[in-house]
C-alpha positions as CSV (number, residue, x, y, z in Angstrom):
1,X,-14.6,-25.5,-3.6
2,X,-14.4,-21.7,-4.8
3,X,-10.7,-22.1,-5.4
4,X,-11.1,-25.3,-7.4
5,X,-13.8,-23.7,-9.6
6,X,-11.7,-20.7,-10.3
7,X,-8.7,-22.8,-11.3
8,X,-11.2,-24.9,-13.5
9,X,-12.3,-21.8,-15.0
10,X,-8.9,-20.5,-16.0
11,X,-7.9,-23.9,-17.6
12,X,-11.2,-24.0,-19.6
13,X,-10.3,-20.6,-20.9
14,X,-7.3,-22.3,-22.7
15,X,-8.5,-24.4,-25.6
16,X,-6.7,-25.7,-28.6
17,X,-7.9,-22.7,-30.4
18,X,-6.2,-20.3,-28.0
19,X,-2.7,-18.7,-28.4
20,X,-1.0,-17.8,-25.2
21,X,1.5,-14.8,-25.2
22,X,4.2,-14.2,-22.6
23,X,5.8,-10.9,-22.4
24,X,8.6,-10.0,-20.2
25,X,8.1,-6.2,-19.1
26,X,11.2,-4.0,-19.2
27,X,11.7,-0.2,-19.3
28,X,12.7,0.2,-22.9
29,X,12.4,-3.2,-24.6
30,X,10.2,-6.3,-24.2
31,X,10.3,-9.7,-25.2
32,X,7.2,-11.8,-26.3
33,X,6.9,-15.6,-26.9
34,X,4.1,-17.7,-28.2
35,X,2.9,-21.1,-27.1
36,X,-0.4,-23.2,-28.0
37,X,-2.8,-24.8,-25.5
38,X,-0.2,-27.6,-24.9
39,X,2.9,-25.2,-24.1
40,X,4.7,-25.9,-27.5
41,X,6.3,-22.6,-28.7
42,X,5.0,-21.3,-31.9
43,X,7.0,-19.1,-34.0
44,X,10.2,-17.3,-32.9
45,X,10.6,-15.0,-29.9
46,X,10.1,-11.4,-30.8
47,X,11.3,-8.2,-29.0
48,X,9.7,-4.7,-29.3
49,X,10.1,-1.2,-27.9
50,X,8.3,0.3,-24.9
51,X,6.6,2.9,-27.4
52,X,3.6,3.5,-29.6
53,X,5.5,1.9,-32.6
54,X,6.4,-1.2,-30.5
55,X,2.8,-1.5,-29.2
56,X,1.6,-1.7,-32.7
57,X,4.2,-4.0,-33.9
58,X,3.3,-6.7,-31.1
59,X,-0.6,-6.3,-31.9
60,X,0.4,-7.0,-35.5
61,X,2.4,-10.0,-34.6
62,X,-0.4,-11.4,-32.4
63,X,-3.0,-11.0,-35.2
64,X,-0.6,-12.6,-37.5
65,X,-0.3,-15.7,-35.3
66,X,-4.1,-15.9,-34.8
67,X,-4.6,-15.8,-38.5
68,X,-1.6,-18.3,-39.2
69,X,-2.8,-21.0,-36.7
70,X,-6.8,-20.3,-37.2
71,X,-7.0,-19.3,-33.5
72,X,-10.1,-17.9,-32.2
73,X,-8.7,-16.3,-28.9
74,X,-5.4,-14.9,-27.6
75,X,-4.4,-14.4,-23.9
76,X,-1.4,-12.3,-23.1
77,X,0.3,-12.8,-19.9
78,X,2.7,-10.5,-18.0
79,X,4.2,-9.8,-14.6
80,X,2.9,-6.6,-12.8
81,X,6.3,-5.6,-11.6
82,X,6.9,-1.8,-11.2
83,X,4.5,0.4,-13.4
84,X,6.0,-0.4,-17.0
85,X,3.5,-3.1,-17.7
86,X,0.5,-0.7,-17.2
87,X,0.6,1.3,-20.6
88,X,1.1,-1.9,-22.5
89,X,-1.7,-3.7,-20.7
90,X,-4.0,-0.8,-21.3
91,X,-3.2,-0.4,-24.8
92,X,-3.7,-4.3,-25.5
93,X,-7.0,-4.0,-23.6
94,X,-8.2,-1.3,-25.7
95,X,-7.4,-3.5,-28.8
96,X,-9.8,-6.2,-27.3
97,X,-7.0,-8.5,-26.2
98,X,-7.3,-10.4,-23.0
99,X,-4.5,-9.5,-20.6
100,X,-3.8,-11.6,-17.5
101,X,-1.2,-11.2,-14.9
102,X,1.3,-13.7,-13.5
103,X,2.8,-13.6,-10.0
104,X,6.7,-12.6,-10.2
105,X,7.3,-15.2,-7.4
106,X,5.7,-18.0,-9.6
107,X,8.1,-17.0,-12.7
108,X,11.1,-17.0,-10.4
109,X,10.3,-20.7,-9.2
110,X,9.3,-22.0,-12.4
111,X,11.7,-20.6,-15.0
112,X,14.3,-23.3,-13.8
113,X,11.9,-26.3,-14.8
114,X,12.9,-26.3,-18.5
115,X,16.6,-26.1,-18.4
116,X,17.3,-26.7,-14.6
117,X,19.3,-23.3,-14.5
118,X,18.6,-20.3,-12.5
119,X,19.8,-18.1,-15.3
120,X,17.6,-14.9,-15.8
121,X,17.0,-13.5,-19.2
122,X,14.0,-11.4,-20.5
123,X,13.6,-13.9,-23.3
124,X,13.6,-16.9,-21.0
125,X,11.2,-15.3,-18.8
126,X,8.6,-14.6,-21.4
127,X,8.3,-18.4,-22.3
128,X,8.0,-19.1,-18.6
129,X,5.2,-16.6,-18.3
130,X,3.5,-17.9,-21.3
131,X,3.6,-21.5,-19.9
132,X,2.3,-20.5,-16.5
133,X,-0.8,-18.8,-18.1
134,X,-1.2,-22.0,-20.3
135,X,-1.5,-24.0,-16.8
136,X,-4.0,-21.4,-15.4
137,X,-1.5,-19.9,-13.1
138,X,-2.6,-16.3,-13.5
139,X,-5.1,-13.9,-12.3
140,X,-7.2,-11.3,-14.0
141,X,-6.2,-7.8,-14.7
142,X,-7.8,-5.0,-12.8
143,X,-7.3,-1.5,-14.2
144,X,-10.2,0.6,-12.9
145,X,-11.1,3.8,-15.2
146,X,-13.6,5.2,-12.7
147,X,-13.4,6.8,-9.2
148,X,-11.5,3.9,-7.8
149,X,-8.8,4.8,-10.4
150,X,-8.7,8.1,-8.9
151,X,-8.5,7.0,-5.5
152,X,-5.6,4.5,-6.5
153,X,-3.5,7.5,-8.0
154,X,-4.3,9.6,-4.9
155,X,-3.4,6.7,-2.5
156,X,-0.1,6.1,-4.4
157,X,0.7,10.1,-4.2
158,X,-0.2,10.1,-0.5
159,X,2.2,7.3,0.4
160,X,4.9,8.7,-1.5
161,X,4.4,12.2,0.3
162,X,4.3,10.4,3.7
163,X,7.6,8.6,3.0
164,X,9.0,12.1,1.8
165,X,7.6,13.6,5.0
166,X,9.3,11.1,7.2
167,X,12.7,11.6,5.4
168,X,12.5,15.3,5.9
169,X,11.6,14.8,9.6
170,X,14.6,12.6,10.1
171,X,17.0,15.0,8.6
172,X,15.7,17.7,10.7
173,X,16.2,15.4,13.6
174,X,19.8,14.8,12.6
175,X,20.8,18.4,12.6
176,X,19.0,19.0,15.9
177,X,20.9,16.0,17.5
178,X,24.0,17.7,16.3
179,X,23.4,21.2,17.3
180,X,20.5,21.3,19.8
181,X,19.7,17.7,21.2
182,X,17.7,19.1,24.1
183,X,14.9,20.6,21.8
184,X,12.7,17.5,22.0
185,X,12.8,17.6,25.7
186,X,10.7,20.9,25.4
187,X,8.6,20.0,22.4
188,X,8.0,16.2,22.1
189,X,6.5,16.4,18.8
190,X,8.5,19.1,17.1
191,X,7.0,18.7,13.7
192,X,3.4,18.7,14.7
193,X,3.0,21.6,17.0
194,X,2.9,25.2,15.6
195,X,5.0,26.6,18.5
196,X,7.7,24.2,17.7
197,X,7.6,24.6,14.1
198,X,7.7,28.4,14.5
199,X,10.9,28.2,16.6
200,X,12.6,26.0,13.9
201,X,11.8,28.7,11.3
202,X,13.1,31.7,13.1
203,X,15.6,30.5,15.8
204,X,16.4,26.9,16.0
205,X,19.9,26.9,17.5
206,X,20.8,27.5,21.3
207,X,22.7,30.8,20.7
208,X,19.7,32.4,19.1
209,X,17.5,31.5,21.8
210,X,19.7,32.5,24.7
211,X,20.2,35.7,22.9
212,X,16.5,36.4,22.6
213,X,15.7,35.6,26.4
214,X,12.4,34.3,27.5
215,X,10.4,37.2,26.4
216,X,11.9,37.2,22.8
217,X,11.0,33.4,22.5
218,X,7.6,34.0,23.7
219,X,7.0,36.9,21.2
220,X,8.2,34.5,18.6
221,X,6.1,31.7,19.6
222,X,3.0,33.9,19.7
223,X,3.3,34.6,16.1
224,X,2.1,31.0,15.4
225,X,0.1,30.4,18.7
226,X,-1.9,32.7,20.6
227,X,-2.9,30.9,23.8
228,X,-1.7,27.3,24.2
229,X,2.1,27.9,24.7
230,X,3.0,30.5,27.6
231,X,5.9,31.7,29.5
232,X,6.6,28.4,31.2
233,X,7.3,26.7,27.9
234,X,9.5,29.6,26.6
235,X,11.5,29.4,30.1
236,X,12.1,25.6,29.5
237,X,13.3,26.4,26.0
238,X,15.7,29.0,27.2
239,X,16.9,26.9,30.2
240,X,17.5,23.9,27.6
241,X,19.6,26.2,25.4
242,X,21.8,27.6,28.1
243,X,22.8,24.0,29.1
244,X,22.9,22.4,25.4
245,X,25.8,20.1,24.7
246,X,25.3,20.8,20.8
247,X,28.2,21.6,18.6
248,X,29.0,25.3,18.0
249,X,30.4,25.2,14.6
250,X,28.8,25.8,11.2
251,X,25.9,27.3,13.0
252,X,24.7,29.8,10.3
253,X,24.5,27.2,7.8
254,X,22.7,24.6,10.2
255,X,20.2,27.2,10.7
256,X,19.7,27.7,7.0
257,X,19.3,23.9,6.4
258,X,16.8,23.4,9.2
259,X,14.8,26.4,7.7
260,X,14.7,25.0,4.1
261,X,13.9,21.6,5.6
262,X,10.7,23.2,7.4
263,X,9.9,25.0,4.3
264,X,9.8,21.6,2.5
265,X,7.8,20.1,5.3
266,X,5.2,22.6,5.2
267,X,4.7,22.1,1.5
268,X,4.4,18.3,2.0
269,X,1.9,18.9,4.7
270,X,-0.1,21.3,2.5
271,X,-0.1,18.6,-0.3
272,X,-1.3,16.0,1.9
273,X,-4.3,18.2,3.0
274,X,-5.1,19.0,-0.6
275,X,-5.2,15.1,-1.4
276,X,-7.2,14.6,1.7
277,X,-9.7,17.1,0.3
278,X,-9.8,15.3,-3.1
279,X,-10.3,12.1,-1.6
280,X,-13.2,13.4,0.4
281,X,-14.7,14.7,-2.8
282,X,-14.5,11.3,-4.5
283,X,-15.9,9.6,-1.5
284,X,-18.9,11.9,-1.7
285,X,-19.5,10.5,-5.2
286,X,-19.3,7.0,-4.5
287,X,-22.4,5.3,-3.4
288,X,-20.8,3.2,-0.7
289,X,-18.6,6.1,0.8
290,X,-21.1,7.2,3.3
291,X,-21.7,3.6,4.7
292,X,-17.9,3.1,5.2
293,X,-17.4,6.5,6.8
294,X,-20.0,5.5,9.4
295,X,-17.7,3.1,11.0
296,X,-16.1,4.5,14.3
297,X,-12.3,4.7,13.5
298,X,-12.5,5.0,9.9
299,X,-11.8,8.4,8.4
300,X,-11.6,10.1,5.0
301,X,-8.1,9.1,4.3
302,X,-8.2,5.5,5.8
303,X,-11.4,4.7,3.6
304,X,-10.2,6.3,0.5
305,X,-6.6,4.7,0.9
306,X,-8.4,1.3,1.4
307,X,-10.5,1.7,-1.6
308,X,-7.7,2.9,-3.6
309,X,-5.8,-0.4,-2.9
310,X,-8.7,-2.8,-3.4
311,X,-10.9,-0.9,-5.9
312,X,-14.5,-1.6,-5.8
313,X,-15.2,-4.2,-2.9
314,X,-18.1,-6.0,-4.9
315,X,-15.8,-7.0,-7.5
316,X,-14.9,-9.7,-5.1
317,X,-16.7,-12.8,-4.3
318,X,-16.3,-12.4,-0.4
319,X,-14.1,-10.6,2.1
320,X,-11.6,-13.6,2.0
321,X,-10.5,-12.9,-1.4
322,X,-9.7,-9.3,-0.3
323,X,-7.5,-10.8,2.5
324,X,-5.7,-12.7,0.0
325,X,-5.1,-9.6,-2.1
326,X,-3.5,-8.1,1.0
327,X,-1.4,-11.3,1.9
328,X,-3.5,-11.8,4.9
329,X,-4.2,-15.6,4.1
330,X,-2.8,-18.1,6.5
331,X,0.1,-20.6,5.7
332,X,1.4,-23.6,7.5
333,X,4.8,-24.9,7.3
334,X,4.7,-28.4,8.3
335,X,6.1,-31.9,7.1
336,X,5.0,-35.2,8.7
337,X,4.7,-34.7,12.3
338,X,6.8,-31.5,12.5
339,X,4.7,-28.3,12.5
340,X,6.1,-24.7,12.9
341,X,2.9,-23.0,13.1
342,X,1.0,-20.6,10.8
343,X,1.8,-17.1,9.4
344,X,0.3,-14.8,6.9
345,X,1.5,-15.5,3.5
346,X,2.5,-11.7,2.7
347,X,1.9,-12.7,-1.0
348,X,0.0,-9.7,-1.8
349,X,-0.2,-5.9,-2.0
350,X,2.2,-4.5,0.3
351,X,0.6,-1.0,0.4
352,X,-2.7,-2.6,1.3
353,X,-1.1,-4.5,4.4
354,X,0.4,-1.0,5.1
355,X,-3.0,0.7,5.1
356,X,-4.6,-2.1,7.1
357,X,-2.0,-1.9,9.7
358,X,-2.6,1.7,10.3
359,X,-6.4,1.2,10.2
360,X,-6.2,-1.6,12.8
361,X,-4.0,0.7,15.0
362,X,-6.8,3.3,15.0
363,X,-9.5,0.8,15.4
364,X,-8.3,-0.8,18.5
365,X,-7.8,2.8,20.1
366,X,-11.2,4.4,19.0
367,X,-13.7,1.7,18.1
368,X,-15.2,0.0,21.4
369,X,-16.1,-3.2,19.5
370,X,-12.6,-3.7,18.0
371,X,-11.0,-2.8,21.3
372,X,-13.0,-5.3,23.1
373,X,-11.9,-8.1,20.4
374,X,-8.3,-7.1,20.3
375,X,-8.0,-7.4,24.0
376,X,-9.8,-10.8,24.0
377,X,-7.4,-12.1,21.3
378,X,-4.5,-11.2,23.4
379,X,-5.7,-12.5,26.8
380,X,-7.7,-15.4,25.8
381,X,-6.8,-18.7,27.8
382,X,-6.2,-20.8,24.7
383,X,-3.9,-19.6,21.9
384,X,-3.6,-16.0,22.9
385,X,-2.1,-13.8,20.2
386,X,0.8,-11.5,20.2
387,X,0.1,-7.8,19.4
388,X,1.0,-8.1,15.6
389,X,-1.1,-11.2,15.2
390,X,-3.9,-9.7,16.9
391,X,-3.8,-6.6,14.6
392,X,-3.9,-8.9,11.6
393,X,-7.2,-10.4,12.9
394,X,-8.5,-7.1,13.3
395,X,-7.6,-6.0,9.8
396,X,-9.4,-9.1,8.6
397,X,-12.2,-8.0,10.5
398,X,-12.2,-4.6,9.0
399,X,-12.1,-6.1,5.6
400,X,-15.2,-8.3,6.2
401,X,-17.0,-5.1,7.7
402,X,-16.4,-2.9,4.7
403,X,-17.3,-5.6,2.4
404,X,-20.6,-6.4,4.3
405,X,-21.6,-2.6,4.5
406,X,-20.7,-2.0,0.7
407,X,-22.8,-5.1,-0.3
408,X,-25.8,-4.6,2.0
409,X,-25.6,-0.6,1.6
410,X,-25.9,-0.2,5.4
411,X,-24.8,2.2,8.0
412,X,-22.4,0.7,10.8
413,X,-24.0,-0.8,13.8
414,X,-21.7,-1.7,16.6
415,X,-24.0,-4.3,18.2
416,X,-24.1,-6.4,15.0
417,X,-20.1,-6.3,14.4
418,X,-19.5,-9.4,16.4
419,X,-21.4,-12.5,15.8
420,X,-23.2,-14.6,18.4
421,X,-20.4,-16.9,18.9
422,X,-17.5,-14.3,19.3
423,X,-20.1,-12.2,21.6
424,X,-20.4,-15.5,23.9
425,X,-16.6,-15.7,24.0
426,X,-16.3,-12.2,25.0
427,X,-18.7,-12.6,27.8
428,X,-17.2,-15.7,29.1
429,X,-13.7,-14.1,29.1
430,X,-15.0,-11.0,30.9
């Protein structure tokens, strides 16, 4: 019923006094087309540049159409692809023009209806977008201008830095695989431990380590670590170097390459810590921050990234809407008597699913209630779930939990997380 009422609300927003504008967004030049409430095109298609002059021009065109057709309202639709749509949407909203968003997948599927052709052009797509908006196939624009906007920017920055960090680590691994593949037999996590990083910075290749000997390696390690790494580890490293099968050409430049990559890695780690600190400061200013941080398994970074992706949780009617935003809503592929089961739609924010996956992994490892539920889901007699399926359920449970805590402004209580029905299931399965 809620979905039906939302659809009706969208359709009711388009009256005979409404002009709908479809805009196809591009890096430098956009196309706009205008339709009335019936979907009939009014006027000619117009193009405008992605700059201040272009924005002013499209606003003047919109206002001219309003005056020409005695309209009372205008709705502008566009696809939220990339980031080029944001400046235009922000500018139009500041001019008190309603901006809505259309799913790019819907545009792709619908654009063949008019000419039975899969041909793509910016001009054609603009008309398709306008007609989708006219039919109520759009969703409201959410562009936060508060602390949630800050968290979204930091979340994007953190994701980008983590991708960069992984790329740097892979490059270091590639060099070690060629010159010193035995390195990871001594340091299993060569990018996390201070001792391993110190060796990579000073003497990453076998010939240097053999020349230094155990005492020299131990002295080098203790520049970064005082107690945790001792003579035994240094001995293992020297032994690994003495039997290494790594190549022995271009060693000087390989050492230089590793050292530069480690410098990059340290800079990225420093930047990640700075982002974490800023995230913590913002959460301190949010009235719901302390409630969400009370959940076992949720930390500053995970809460901040979650809020950065969804914004204010209370802008949704319920937690199911947040699940749909993540693409966690279930779909079924069936026809007649044939059913292929259910899966998540993945029609939502990819980064939100990424954050939820990481949160779910942490929760099943550190949160006793979620760990219990996860084990039950995988081992129950009827319809046991696979690992990834169970993690999706945990992710949806996390969304329900943070929505409830934000709405009620309550701290986390483990005994209230699982309802009576679920608790009885767990007891029977024990």
